[in-house]
C-alpha angles and dihedrals in degrees: 000000000000114000100186093235128137134194110256096044109139144175142171139220128197143181143165113258111246133182087266089062096055129109089241093056093042092048095237097111147352100250126088096238133115107294121237093231090054091051091050090050091053090049091051090049092054090051091049090051091052095061117009096078089056095056125098117266111279094032130100140158131250127199114248105167141020130184105180137164118205101207105167138039121235125198128224112276097034123115118244127195131193123201126195133189125192104231104168139020118199108175104291094347115098121195122203138187108218134191135177131204137182123204092281110030152355108285104177146012141174150100131303131187126202130185127215113235137180100237098217093049091046093052093048089060094056 
């Protein structure tokens, strides 16, 4: 099946860091800085945005792998942005390079893999 996707497709997602995004609130640390799991979620969202709108109706992608480094701390109130680029298509597997930045610096980088699913079939298996 043709999914109308091309290597090089890209997208971004951004948000302002709130108390709800901190390691303390998430339970992943004791410091009020942007939590790693929240950064990974933003990275996944940017990858989803890069491809899902190009799929046929009834199809979507799900995240199946992340390999991420969180390399910089970001305080509450600062804007963060994740950028993804589709670098490889292997059947229904989609491979992305992802990066995240705050207003001052790069805060994260890594790889993310998504898988194309037919939503109805996927939900029936749950």
